C-alpha positions in Angstrom: 48.0 -30.7 103.0 49.6 -27.2 103.6 46.9 -24.6 104.3 47.4 -21.6 102.1 45.6 -18.4 103.1 43.2 -16.7 100.6 44.5 -13.1 101.2 42.5 -10.0 101.0 43.7 -6.5 100.5 43.7 -6.2 104.4 45.8 -9.5 105.0 48.2 -9.5 102.1 51.9 -8.7 102.8 53.5 -5.4 101.8 53.1 -4.9 98.1 50.1 -7.4 97.9 47.2 -5.0 98.3 48.0 -3.0 95.3 48.4 -6.2 93.3 45.0 -7.4 94.5 43.7 -4.0 93.4 44.9 -4.8 89.9 43.1 -8.1 90.2 39.8 -6.5 91.1 40.2 -3.9 88.2 40.9 -6.7 85.8 38.4 -9.3 86.9 35.9 -7.5 89.1 36.8 -9.7 92.0 40.0 -11.2 93.6 40.3 -14.7 92.0 41.2 -17.3 94.5 44.4 -18.0 92.7 45.4 -14.3 93.1 44.4 -14.6 96.7 46.8 -17.4 97.3 49.6 -15.8 95.3 49.4 -12.7 97.4 51.3 -14.6 100.0 54.4 -13.8 97.8 53.6 -10.4 96.1 56.6 -10.9 93.9 54.9 -14.2 92.6 51.6 -12.4 92.1 53.3 -9.5 90.3 55.2 -11.8 87.9 52.0 -13.9 87.2 50.0 -10.6 86.4 52.8 -9.3 84.1 53.2 -12.8 82.3 49.3 -12.7 81.8 49.4 -9.2 80.5 52.4 -10.0 78.1 50.8 -13.3 76.8 47.6 -11.3 75.9 49.8 -9.1 73.8 51.5 -11.9 71.8 51.0 -12.6 68.1 48.6 -15.4 68.9 44.9 -14.5 68.4 42.4 -14.7 71.3 41.3 -18.2 70.3 44.9 -19.4 69.9 45.8 -18.0 73.3 42.9 -19.9 74.9 43.9 -23.1 73.1 47.4 -22.7 74.6 46.0 -21.9 78.1 43.4 -24.8 78.1 45.9 -27.3 76.5 48.4 -26.7 79.3 45.8 -26.5 82.1 44.3 -29.8 81.0 47.7 -31.4 80.5 48.7 -30.2 84.1 45.2 -31.4 85.3 44.6 -28.2 87.1 41.4 -28.4 88.9 41.2 -24.6 89.2 42.5 -23.2 85.9 40.4 -25.6 83.6 37.1 -24.1 85.0 38.5 -20.6 85.2 39.8 -20.6 81.6 36.6 -22.3 80.4 34.7 -19.3 81.7 37.2 -16.9 80.2 37.1 -18.6 76.9 33.3 -18.4 76.8 33.6 -14.6 77.8 36.1 -14.2 74.9 33.6 -16.0 72.5 35.8 -19.0 71.7 33.5 -21.6 70.0 32.0 -24.1 72.4 33.1 -27.1 70.3 36.7 -25.9 70.6 36.3 -25.5 74.4 34.7 -28.8 74.8 37.3 -30.6 72.6 40.2 -29.0 74.7 38.6 -30.1 78.1 37.8 -33.6 76.9 41.0 -34.2 75.0 39.1 -34.8 71.7 40.1 -33.7 68.2 39.6 -30.0 67.6 37.2 -29.2 64.6 40.0 -26.9 63.0 43.2 -28.5 61.9 45.3 -25.5 62.5 44.1 -25.2 66.1 44.8 -29.0 66.5 48.4 -28.3 65.3 48.7 -25.6 67.9 47.4 -27.9 70.6 49.7 -30.8 69.4 52.8 -28.5 69.3 52.0 -27.0 72.8 51.7 -30.6 74.3 55.1 -31.5 72.8 56.7 -28.4 74.4 55.2 -29.2 77.8 55.7 -33.0 77.7 59.2 -32.8 76.3 60.2 -29.9 78.4 61.2 -27.8 75.3 63.2 -30.6 73.6 61.0 -30.6 70.5 62.7 -31.9 67.4 63.3 -30.0 64.3 60.7 -32.1 62.3 57.9 -31.2 64.9 58.8 -27.6 64.7 58.6 -27.7 61.0 55.2 -29.3 61.1 54.0 -26.5 63.4 55.4 -23.9 61.0 53.9 -25.7 58.0 50.5 -25.3 59.7 50.8 -21.5 59.3 52.5 -20.6 62.6 55.8 -18.7 62.9 58.9 -19.0 65.1 57.5 -15.9 67.1 54.5 -18.2 67.9 56.9 -20.9 69.2 58.2 -18.4 71.7 54.7 -17.1 72.5 53.7 -20.6 73.6 56.8 -20.8 76.0 55.6 -17.5 77.5 52.1 -19.0 78.0 53.6 -22.0 79.4 55.7 -20.0 81.9 52.4 -18.3 83.0 50.5 -21.7 83.4 53.2 -23.4 85.4 53.0 -20.5 87.9 49.3 -20.9 88.3 48.8 -24.7 87.8 51.5 -25.6 90.3 50.3 -23.1 92.9 46.8 -24.5 92.5 48.1 -28.0 93.1 50.0 -27.0 96.2 47.3 -24.9 97.6 44.2 -26.8 96.4 42.7 -23.3 95.5 38.9 -23.5 95.7 37.2 -22.7 92.5 35.6 -19.3 92.2 31.8 -19.1 92.3 31.6 -17.8 88.7 33.5 -20.7 87.5 32.0 -23.6 89.6 29.6 -24.5 86.8 32.6 -25.4 84.7 34.0 -27.8 87.3 36.3 -30.3 85.7 38.0 -33.5 86.3 40.8 -35.0 84.0 39.0 -37.3 81.6 41.7 -40.0 82.3 40.9 -39.8 86.0 37.2 -39.6 85.7 37.4 -42.9 83.6 39.4 -44.6 86.3 37.1 -43.6 89.0 
């Protein structure tokens, strides 16, 4: 396994310290993910910008969390599932929604289930979603703008999920209580 450094403001390459300052302002700490990403200030800056832009999308806060957690679970991200579980709780996402996303069980709201289903199609089919599936998503009350918002969220999550796989980023203390193992993997163990 490649050993990635968890950078601080003192160890980050040029451009990294200011970006880590942004992390502290946003989260009250330097998340481990950001500490790893600081190895490439350009990567961290892009990630932070995508995060900021995704939060401005036409999706509601609950819908954004559905997209994030759906992708994190699908990518089996040991770091992002607990982190986004904590974030979802902070953002008042209903607990039954959070648990259904973490456990790959049906969501209590058919509209949110349509969002999860469409997000999974985009991820699994690498964007090659047929017109009938797009129409099902639109018929559930979503828009073409929402389709593109999901792709934006996916771009953000690919950056974080893949970095966490490569770096085996340790879970931050505030999120350790939400530690997670993929349901499929847990059943096999």
